[in-house]
C-alpha positions as a Markdown table, in Angstrom:
| # | Residue | x | y | z |
|---|---|---|---|---|
| 1 | Met | -100.5 | -169.4 | 249.1 |
| 2 | Asp | -101.9 | -167.9 | 245.9 |
| 3 | Phe | -102.1 | -164.3 | 244.7 |
| 4 | Ser | -105.9 | -164.6 | 245.1 |
| 5 | Asp | -105.4 | -165.0 | 248.9 |
| 6 | Ile | -103.9 | -161.5 | 249.2 |
| 7 | Ile | -106.0 | -158.6 | 250.6 |
| 8 | Gly | -106.2 | -156.1 | 247.8 |
| 9 | Gln | -103.0 | -155.3 | 245.9 |
| 10 | Arg | -104.4 | -156.6 | 242.6 |
| 11 | Glu | -102.3 | -154.3 | 240.5 |
| 12 | Met | -99.0 | -155.3 | 242.1 |
| 13 | Ala | -100.0 | -159.0 | 242.0 |
| 14 | Glu | -100.7 | -158.8 | 238.3 |
| 15 | Arg | -97.5 | -157.0 | 237.6 |
| 16 | Leu | -95.4 | -159.6 | 239.4 |
| 17 | Lys | -97.2 | -162.5 | 237.7 |
| 18 | Ala | -96.7 | -160.9 | 234.3 |
| 19 | Leu | -93.0 | -160.4 | 234.9 |
| 20 | Ala | -92.8 | -164.1 | 235.9 |
| 21 | Asp | -94.7 | -165.3 | 232.9 |
| 22 | Glu | -92.6 | -163.2 | 230.5 |
| 23 | Gly | -89.3 | -164.4 | 232.2 |
| 24 | Arg | -88.4 | -160.8 | 233.1 |
| 25 | Leu | -88.2 | -161.0 | 236.9 |
| 26 | Pro | -85.0 | -159.5 | 238.3 |
| 27 | His | -82.9 | -162.0 | 240.1 |
| 28 | Ala | -83.0 | -159.7 | 243.2 |
| 29 | Met | -86.1 | -157.7 | 244.0 |
| 30 | Met | -87.2 | -155.7 | 247.1 |
| 31 | Leu | -90.8 | -155.2 | 248.1 |
| 32 | Cys | -91.1 | -152.1 | 250.2 |
| 33 | Gly | -94.0 | -150.5 | 251.9 |
| 34 | Pro | -95.8 | -149.8 | 255.2 |
| 35 | Asp | -96.8 | -152.4 | 257.8 |
| 36 | Gly | -99.9 | -154.4 | 257.1 |
| 37 | Ala | -99.9 | -153.7 | 253.3 |
| 38 | Gly | -99.2 | -157.3 | 252.4 |
| 39 | Lys | -95.5 | -157.3 | 251.4 |
| 40 | Met | -94.9 | -160.8 | 252.8 |
| 41 | Ala | -98.1 | -162.0 | 251.3 |
| 42 | Leu | -96.9 | -160.9 | 247.8 |
| 43 | Ala | -93.5 | -162.4 | 248.4 |
| 44 | Ile | -94.9 | -165.8 | 249.4 |
| 45 | Ala | -97.5 | -165.8 | 246.6 |
| 46 | Leu | -94.8 | -165.0 | 244.0 |
| 47 | Ala | -92.5 | -167.8 | 245.5 |
| 48 | Thr | -95.4 | -170.2 | 245.3 |
| 49 | Tyr | -96.2 | -169.2 | 241.7 |
| 50 | Met | -92.6 | -169.7 | 240.6 |
| 51 | Leu | -92.0 | -173.0 | 242.5 |
| 52 | Asn | -95.3 | -174.5 | 241.5 |
| 53 | Gln | -94.1 | -174.7 | 237.9 |
| 54 | Gly | -92.0 | -177.7 | 239.0 |
| 55 | Thr | -93.1 | -181.2 | 239.9 |
| 56 | Phe | -93.0 | -180.6 | 243.7 |
| 57 | Lys | -95.8 | -178.2 | 244.6 |
| 58 | Val | -95.6 | -175.7 | 247.5 |
| 59 | His | -97.7 | -176.9 | 250.4 |
| 60 | Gly | -98.4 | -173.8 | 252.5 |
| 61 | Ile | -94.9 | -172.6 | 253.0 |
| 62 | Gln | -93.2 | -176.0 | 252.7 |
| 63 | His | -90.9 | -176.6 | 249.8 |
| 64 | Pro | -87.3 | -177.7 | 249.8 |
| 65 | Asp | -86.2 | -174.8 | 247.5 |
| 66 | Leu | -87.9 | -172.1 | 249.5 |
| 67 | His | -85.7 | -170.5 | 252.1 |
| 68 | Phe | -86.7 | -167.9 | 254.7 |
| 69 | Thr | -84.3 | -165.5 | 256.3 |
| 70 | Phe | -85.4 | -163.3 | 259.2 |
| 71 | Pro | -84.1 | -161.4 | 262.3 |
| 72 | Thr | -83.2 | -163.5 | 265.3 |
| 73 | Ile | -82.1 | -163.0 | 268.9 |
| 74 | Lys | -79.4 | -164.7 | 270.9 |
| 75 | Leu | -80.4 | -167.2 | 273.5 |
| 76 | Lys | -78.7 | -167.4 | 276.9 |
| 77 | Lys | -77.7 | -171.1 | 276.3 |
| 78 | Trp | -75.4 | -170.1 | 273.4 |
| 79 | Asn | -71.8 | -169.1 | 273.9 |
| 80 | Ser | -70.6 | -165.6 | 273.1 |
| 81 | Glu | -69.1 | -166.7 | 269.8 |
| 82 | Tyr | -72.2 | -168.3 | 268.3 |
| 83 | Lys | -74.0 | -166.4 | 265.5 |
| 84 | Pro | -77.7 | -167.3 | 265.4 |
| 85 | Ile | -79.3 | -168.3 | 262.1 |
| 86 | Ser | -82.9 | -168.4 | 261.0 |
| 87 | Asp | -83.1 | -172.2 | 261.3 |
| 88 | Asp | -82.6 | -171.9 | 265.0 |
| 89 | Phe | -86.1 | -170.4 | 265.2 |
| 90 | Ile | -87.8 | -172.1 | 262.3 |
| 91 | Glu | -90.4 | -173.8 | 264.5 |
| 92 | Gln | -91.5 | -170.4 | 265.9 |
| 93 | Trp | -91.4 | -168.9 | 262.5 |
| 94 | Thr | -93.6 | -171.6 | 261.0 |
| 95 | Thr | -96.0 | -171.4 | 263.8 |
| 96 | Leu | -96.3 | -167.6 | 263.4 |
| 97 | Leu | -96.9 | -168.0 | 259.6 |
| 98 | Thr | -99.4 | -170.7 | 259.9 |
| 99 | Gly | -100.8 | -170.6 | 263.5 |
| 100 | Thr | -100.3 | -174.3 | 263.7 |
| 101 | Gly | -96.6 | -175.1 | 263.1 |
| 102 | Thr | -97.5 | -177.4 | 260.2 |
| 103 | Gly | -96.6 | -175.0 | 257.5 |
| 104 | Thr | -99.9 | -175.5 | 255.6 |
| 105 | Glu | -102.4 | -172.7 | 256.0 |
| 106 | Val | -100.6 | -169.5 | 255.6 |
| 107 | Asn | -101.3 | -166.1 | 257.4 |
| 108 | Pro | -98.6 | -163.7 | 256.1 |
| 109 | Tyr | -99.9 | -160.7 | 258.0 |
| 110 | Phe | -97.8 | -160.1 | 261.1 |
| 111 | Ser | -95.6 | -157.5 | 262.6 |
| 112 | Leu | -92.1 | -157.4 | 264.1 |
| 113 | Ala | -93.8 | -157.2 | 267.5 |
| 114 | Asp | -95.6 | -160.4 | 266.8 |
| 115 | Trp | -92.3 | -162.1 | 265.8 |
| 116 | Met | -90.5 | -160.7 | 268.9 |
| 117 | Glu | -93.2 | -162.2 | 271.1 |
| 118 | Ala | -93.0 | -165.5 | 269.3 |
| 119 | Met | -89.3 | -165.6 | 270.0 |
| 120 | Lys | -89.8 | -164.5 | 273.6 |
| 121 | Ala | -87.3 | -161.7 | 272.9 |
| 122 | Glu | -88.0 | -159.6 | 276.0 |
| 123 | Lys | -85.8 | -156.6 | 275.7 |
| 124 | Gln | -83.4 | -157.8 | 273.0 |
| 125 | Gln | -83.3 | -156.4 | 269.5 |
| 126 | Ala | -83.5 | -158.8 | 266.7 |
| 127 | Val | -80.8 | -158.8 | 263.9 |
| 128 | Ile | -79.8 | -160.9 | 261.0 |
| 129 | Thr | -76.2 | -162.1 | 261.8 |
| 130 | Val | -73.3 | -163.1 | 259.5 |
| 131 | Gly | -74.0 | -166.6 | 260.6 |
| 132 | Glu | -77.2 | -166.5 | 258.6 |
| 133 | Ala | -75.4 | -165.1 | 255.5 |
| 134 | Asp | -72.9 | -168.0 | 255.7 |
| 135 | Glu | -75.7 | -170.5 | 256.0 |
| 136 | Leu | -77.7 | -169.0 | 253.1 |
| 137 | Ile | -74.6 | -169.0 | 250.9 |
| 138 | Lys | -74.2 | -172.8 | 251.5 |
| 139 | Leu | -77.9 | -173.5 | 250.9 |
| 140 | Leu | -78.2 | -171.5 | 247.7 |
| 141 | Tyr | -75.0 | -172.8 | 246.1 |
| 142 | Met | -76.2 | -176.4 | 246.5 |
| 143 | Lys | -78.1 | -177.9 | 243.6 |
| 144 | Ser | -81.8 | -177.2 | 243.5 |
| 145 | Asn | -83.8 | -180.1 | 245.1 |
| 146 | Gln | -86.3 | -180.1 | 242.2 |
| 147 | Gly | -83.9 | -178.9 | 239.5 |
| 148 | Gly | -85.7 | -175.6 | 239.2 |
| 149 | Trp | -85.8 | -172.3 | 241.0 |
| 150 | Lys | -84.3 | -171.7 | 244.5 |
| 151 | Ile | -86.0 | -168.8 | 246.2 |
| 152 | Ser | -84.7 | -166.8 | 249.2 |
| 153 | Ile | -87.2 | -164.6 | 251.0 |
| 154 | Ile | -85.4 | -162.2 | 253.3 |
| 155 | Trp | -87.8 | -160.5 | 255.8 |
| 156 | Leu | -86.6 | -157.1 | 257.1 |
| 157 | Pro | -83.2 | -157.1 | 255.4 |
| 158 | Glu | -82.5 | -153.7 | 257.0 |
| 159 | Arg | -81.9 | -155.7 | 260.2 |
| 160 | Met | -78.8 | -157.3 | 258.8 |
| 161 | Asn | -75.7 | -156.3 | 260.7 |
| 162 | Leu | -72.8 | -154.8 | 258.7 |
| 163 | Glu | -70.8 | -158.0 | 258.4 |
| 164 | Cys | -73.9 | -159.9 | 257.2 |
| 165 | Ala | -74.9 | -157.1 | 254.8 |
| 166 | Asn | -71.5 | -157.2 | 253.1 |
| 167 | Lys | -71.6 | -160.9 | 252.6 |
| 168 | Met | -75.2 | -160.7 | 251.3 |
| 169 | Leu | -74.1 | -158.0 | 248.9 |
| 170 | Lys | -71.6 | -160.3 | 247.3 |
| 171 | Leu | -74.1 | -163.1 | 247.1 |
| 172 | Ile | -76.6 | -160.8 | 245.3 |
| 173 | Glu | -73.8 | -159.6 | 243.0 |
| 174 | Glu | -72.7 | -163.1 | 242.1 |
| 175 | Pro | -75.9 | -165.2 | 242.5 |
| 176 | Pro | -76.1 | -168.9 | 242.1 |
| 177 | Thr | -78.0 | -170.0 | 238.9 |
| 178 | Gln | -81.7 | -169.8 | 238.9 |
| 179 | Thr | -81.9 | -168.1 | 242.3 |
| 180 | Leu | -84.5 | -165.5 | 243.1 |
| 181 | Phe | -84.0 | -163.1 | 246.1 |
| 182 | Ile | -87.1 | -161.4 | 247.4 |
| 183 | Leu | -86.3 | -158.8 | 250.1 |
| 184 | Val | -89.3 | -157.8 | 252.1 |
| 185 | Cys | -88.4 | -154.4 | 253.5 |
| 186 | Arg | -90.0 | -152.1 | 256.0 |
| 187 | Glu | -87.4 | -149.3 | 256.2 |
| 188 | Pro | -85.3 | -149.4 | 253.0 |
| 189 | Glu | -83.3 | -146.2 | 254.0 |
| 190 | Leu | -81.6 | -148.3 | 256.7 |
| 191 | Leu | -80.3 | -150.8 | 254.2 |
| 192 | Leu | -76.9 | -150.5 | 252.7 |
| 193 | Glu | -77.0 | -148.2 | 249.6 |
| 194 | Thr | -74.9 | -150.8 | 247.7 |
| 195 | Ile | -77.5 | -153.4 | 248.2 |
| 196 | Arg | -80.4 | -151.0 | 247.4 |
| 197 | Ser | -78.6 | -150.2 | 244.1 |
| 198 | Arg | -78.4 | -153.9 | 243.1 |
| 199 | Val | -82.0 | -154.9 | 243.7 |
| 200 | Gln | -85.2 | -153.8 | 241.8 |
| 201 | Arg | -87.5 | -152.0 | 244.1 |
| 202 | Phe | -91.3 | -152.5 | 244.0 |
| 203 | Asp | -93.3 | -150.1 | 246.2 |
| 204 | Val | -96.3 | -151.7 | 247.9 |
| 205 | Lys | -99.0 | -149.1 | 248.7 |
| 206 | Pro | -101.4 | -149.4 | 251.6 |
| 207 | Ile | -104.5 | -151.5 | 251.0 |
| 208 | Lys | -107.2 | -149.6 | 249.3 |
| 209 | His | -110.2 | -148.6 | 251.4 |
| 210 | Asp | -112.7 | -150.6 | 249.5 |
| 211 | Asp | -110.5 | -153.7 | 249.6 |
| 212 | Met | -110.1 | -153.3 | 253.3 |
| 213 | Val | -113.9 | -153.0 | 253.9 |
| 214 | Asn | -114.6 | -156.1 | 251.8 |
| 215 | Ala | -111.9 | -158.1 | 253.6 |
| 216 | Leu | -113.3 | -157.1 | 257.0 |
| 217 | Lys | -116.8 | -158.2 | 256.0 |
| 218 | Glu | -115.6 | -161.4 | 254.4 |
| 219 | Arg | -112.9 | -162.5 | 256.8 |
| 220 | Arg | -114.1 | -160.9 | 260.1 |
| 221 | Ala | -117.9 | -160.9 | 259.4 |
| 222 | Leu | -118.3 | -157.2 | 260.2 |
| 223 | Gly | -121.4 | -155.3 | 259.2 |
| 224 | Asp | -121.2 | -152.4 | 256.7 |
| 225 | Asp | -120.9 | -149.6 | 259.3 |
| 226 | Asp | -118.4 | -151.3 | 261.4 |
| 227 | Ala | -116.3 | -152.4 | 258.5 |
| 228 | Glu | -116.2 | -148.7 | 257.2 |
| 229 | Arg | -115.2 | -147.4 | 260.6 |
| 230 | Val | -112.4 | -149.9 | 261.2 |
| 231 | Ala | -111.1 | -149.5 | 257.6 |
| 232 | Arg | -110.9 | -145.8 | 258.0 |
| 233 | Leu | -109.0 | -146.0 | 261.2 |
| 234 | Ala | -106.6 | -148.7 | 259.8 |
| 235 | Gly | -105.6 | -146.5 | 256.9 |
| 236 | Gly | -104.7 | -149.3 | 254.6 |
| 237 | Asn | -102.9 | -151.4 | 257.3 |
| 238 | Trp | -104.5 | -154.9 | 257.8 |
| 239 | Leu | -102.6 | -155.3 | 261.1 |
| 240 | Ala | -104.0 | -152.0 | 262.4 |
| 241 | Ala | -107.5 | -153.2 | 261.5 |
| 242 | Leu | -107.0 | -156.4 | 263.5 |
| 243 | Glu | -105.6 | -154.3 | 266.4 |
| 244 | Glu | -108.7 | -152.2 | 266.3 |
| 245 | Leu | -110.8 | -155.3 | 266.6 |
| 246 | Asn | -108.9 | -156.5 | 269.6 |
| 247 | Ala | -110.4 | -154.8 | 272.7 |
| 248 | Gly | -107.1 | -155.3 | 274.7 |
| 249 | Asn | -104.8 | -153.9 | 272.0 |
| 250 | Glu | -101.5 | -152.3 | 272.6 |
| 251 | Asn | -102.6 | -148.9 | 271.5 |
| 252 | Lys | -104.9 | -148.6 | 274.6 |
| 253 | Leu | -101.8 | -148.9 | 276.7 |
| 254 | Phe | -99.9 | -146.3 | 274.6 |
| 255 | Phe | -102.9 | -144.0 | 274.8 |
| 256 | Asp | -102.9 | -144.2 | 278.6 |
| 257 | Tyr | -99.1 | -143.4 | 278.6 |
| 258 | Phe | -99.7 | -140.4 | 276.3 |
| 259 | Val | -102.6 | -139.0 | 278.4 |
| 260 | Thr | -100.6 | -139.3 | 281.6 |
| 261 | Leu | -97.5 | -137.7 | 280.1 |
| 262 | Met | -99.4 | -134.8 | 278.8 |
| 263 | Arg | -101.2 | -134.2 | 282.1 |
| 264 | Lys | -98.1 | -134.5 | 284.2 |
| 265 | Ala | -96.2 | -132.3 | 281.8 |
| 266 | Tyr | -98.9 | -129.6 | 282.0 |
| 267 | Met | -98.7 | -129.8 | 285.8 |
| 268 | Arg | -94.9 | -129.7 | 285.7 |
| 269 | Asp | -94.8 | -132.5 | 288.2 |
| 270 | Val | -91.1 | -133.5 | 287.9 |
| 271 | Lys | -91.4 | -136.4 | 290.4 |
| 272 | Asp | -94.3 | -137.9 | 288.5 |
| 273 | Leu | -92.6 | -137.3 | 285.2 |
| 274 | Lys | -89.5 | -139.2 | 286.5 |
| 275 | Arg | -91.7 | -142.1 | 287.6 |
| 276 | Trp | -93.4 | -142.0 | 284.2 |
| 277 | Ala | -90.0 | -142.2 | 282.4 |
| 278 | Glu | -88.9 | -145.1 | 284.6 |
| 279 | Ser | -92.1 | -147.0 | 283.8 |
| 280 | Val | -91.7 | -146.6 | 280.1 |
| 281 | Ala | -87.9 | -147.5 | 280.4 |
| 282 | Ala | -88.9 | -150.9 | 281.8 |
| 283 | Leu | -90.6 | -151.8 | 278.5 |
| 284 | Gly | -88.8 | -153.7 | 275.8 |
| 285 | Arg | -86.9 | -151.7 | 273.2 |
| 286 | Glu | -89.3 | -152.6 | 270.4 |
| 287 | Glu | -92.3 | -151.7 | 272.5 |
| 288 | Gln | -90.7 | -148.4 | 273.3 |
| 289 | Lys | -90.2 | -147.6 | 269.6 |
| 290 | Arg | -93.8 | -148.5 | 268.9 |
| 291 | Leu | -95.0 | -146.2 | 271.8 |
| 292 | Leu | -93.0 | -143.3 | 270.3 |
| 293 | Ala | -94.4 | -143.9 | 266.9 |
| 294 | Tyr | -97.9 | -143.8 | 268.5 |
| 295 | Phe | -97.0 | -140.5 | 270.2 |
| 296 | Leu | -96.0 | -139.1 | 266.8 |
| 297 | Arg | -99.3 | -140.1 | 265.4 |
| 298 | Met | -101.3 | -138.7 | 268.3 |
| 299 | Thr | -99.6 | -135.3 | 268.1 |
| 300 | Arg | -100.4 | -135.1 | 264.5 |
| 301 | Glu | -104.0 | -136.1 | 265.1 |
| 302 | Ala | -104.4 | -133.6 | 267.9 |
| 303 | Phe | -103.1 | -130.8 | 265.7 |
| 304 | Met | -105.4 | -131.8 | 262.8 |
| 305 | Tyr | -108.3 | -131.9 | 265.2 |
| 306 | Asn | -108.1 | -128.2 | 265.6 |
| 307 | Phe | -109.3 | -127.8 | 262.0 |
| 308 | His | -112.6 | -129.4 | 262.9 |
| 309 | Asn | -112.7 | -131.6 | 259.7 |
| 310 | Lys | -113.3 | -135.3 | 260.4 |
| 311 | Glu | -111.9 | -136.2 | 257.1 |
| 312 | Leu | -108.4 | -135.1 | 258.3 |
| 313 | Thr | -108.4 | -137.1 | 261.5 |
| 314 | Tyr | -108.1 | -140.9 | 262.2 |
| 315 | Met | -108.8 | -141.6 | 265.8 |
| 316 | Thr | -110.7 | -144.0 | 268.0 |
| 317 | Glu | -113.6 | -142.7 | 269.9 |
| 318 | Glu | -111.6 | -142.6 | 273.1 |
| 319 | Glu | -108.8 | -140.7 | 271.5 |
| 320 | Glu | -111.2 | -138.2 | 269.9 |
| 321 | Asn | -112.9 | -137.6 | 273.3 |
| 322 | Phe | -109.6 | -136.8 | 274.8 |
| 323 | Cys | -108.7 | -134.4 | 272.0 |
| 324 | Gln | -111.9 | -132.4 | 272.5 |
| 325 | Lys | -110.1 | -130.6 | 275.4 |
| 326 | Phe | -106.5 | -131.5 | 274.7 |
| 327 | Ala | -106.1 | -130.5 | 271.0 |
| 328 | Arg | -105.7 | -126.8 | 271.7 |
| 329 | Phe | -102.4 | -127.5 | 273.4 |
| 330 | Ile | -100.9 | -128.9 | 270.2 |
| 331 | Asn | -100.8 | -126.0 | 267.6 |
| 332 | Glu | -98.6 | -124.2 | 265.1 |
| 333 | Asn | -96.4 | -122.9 | 268.0 |
| 334 | Asn | -95.3 | -126.4 | 269.2 |
| 335 | Val | -96.4 | -129.2 | 266.9 |
| 336 | Leu | -93.1 | -129.3 | 265.0 |
| 337 | Gly | -91.2 | -129.2 | 268.3 |
| 338 | Phe | -93.2 | -132.3 | 269.5 |
| 339 | Gln | -92.6 | -134.1 | 266.3 |
| 340 | Glu | -88.9 | -133.5 | 266.4 |
| 341 | Leu | -88.8 | -134.4 | 270.1 |
| 342 | Phe | -90.4 | -137.8 | 269.6 |
| 343 | Gln | -88.4 | -138.5 | 266.4 |
| 344 | Ile | -85.1 | -137.8 | 268.3 |
| 345 | Ala | -86.2 | -140.1 | 271.2 |
| 346 | Leu | -87.1 | -142.8 | 268.6 |
| 347 | Arg | -83.7 | -142.6 | 267.0 |
| 348 | Asp | -81.9 | -142.7 | 270.3 |
| 349 | Ile | -83.8 | -145.7 | 271.5 |
| 350 | Gly | -83.1 | -147.5 | 268.2 |
| 351 | Gln | -79.4 | -146.8 | 268.8 |
| 352 | Asn | -79.5 | -148.4 | 272.3 |
| 353 | Ala | -79.2 | -145.2 | 274.3 |
| 354 | Asn | -80.0 | -145.3 | 278.0 |
| 355 | Ala | -83.8 | -145.5 | 278.1 |
| 356 | Arg | -84.2 | -143.8 | 281.5 |
| 357 | Met | -82.2 | -140.8 | 280.3 |
| 358 | Val | -83.9 | -140.6 | 277.0 |
| 359 | Phe | -87.4 | -140.7 | 278.4 |
| 360 | Phe | -86.8 | -138.4 | 281.4 |
| 361 | Asp | -85.2 | -135.8 | 279.1 |
| 362 | Met | -88.2 | -136.2 | 276.8 |
| 363 | Thr | -90.7 | -135.6 | 279.6 |
| 364 | Leu | -89.0 | -132.4 | 280.7 |
| 365 | Lys | -89.0 | -131.0 | 277.2 |
| 366 | Thr | -92.6 | -132.1 | 276.8 |
| 367 | Ala | -93.4 | -129.9 | 279.8 |
| 368 | Val | -91.7 | -126.9 | 278.1 |
| 369 | Leu | -93.4 | -127.5 | 274.8 |
| 370 | Ile | -97.0 | -127.9 | 276.2 |
| 371 | His | -96.8 | -124.5 | 277.8 |
| 372 | Asn | -95.6 | -123.0 | 274.5 |
| 373 | Ser | -99.2 | -123.0 | 273.2 |
């Protein structure tokens, strides 16, 4: 994969390429930014650029000195002592990155939800275990296959458990010769401060609007008007743009949950609110977190709708039609309360709290807030 394959991000691509050409790349770097901005695309393009300086060229994502680390789950067939490693899921990973499993054509735009589905994770949460740290230490201290760089791309390092993070910290502090660590991070605040202080951070911004429009026209054959509309809704997130193009996208499900909750909360129908909470509790943890993130967005959009300025809102036609009557119930009296309520629920779900209790409590508080308008 080349830098030219990346959607937008020309400034960051040129910056990384210049550092590589001048021999000034830090041995450990972290690409941070929102979903769909192209962090993994930049990481793979940089790795390809560095490794292609040798005799063995990168073919897609296949190169003996390119190593991927990513969150994994524990399969039922393994005993309780086994610590999963990335190589246990390398077939699924390669298929996700290429769509074929061959490791040739690369599509580095995917989400944690896509990866969880590829692993058939169900309700598990994915982590990077200490077993992966031990495996990576062995791999990187071996001699380079081609006598040049060894590159370790770590996707979502914030998913390392504490034991793994401490071993990775030591590896980054005392790296093998000619080893480059590229951390691709979604939530850097969740990473150990000691690791953050030992890597050079590069902030990847959302894709520029014009770059998004051009990509939609070139890669998805959209007309000018449709490309403009989708790009505006996507807000610099290529994954969100693809979601918008998918008629059966997950956000439609989340929208239905949001509408139902607000209507039942307004009616103070405790029995139906309890049924709603049980329904949401049956979803997987990662899906629950995405639903709560959607609720945070929708309360913000509903509040901004009250200002009657289309430049301030980013909604689908269905969401906007709903807000025509609903928006007045989200105002300065309760918008901060709603934001705090959904943030707390998101935190609790992330910490494996009892989902039924979290969501039922959330519904009751929603009923109080919606009448505080």
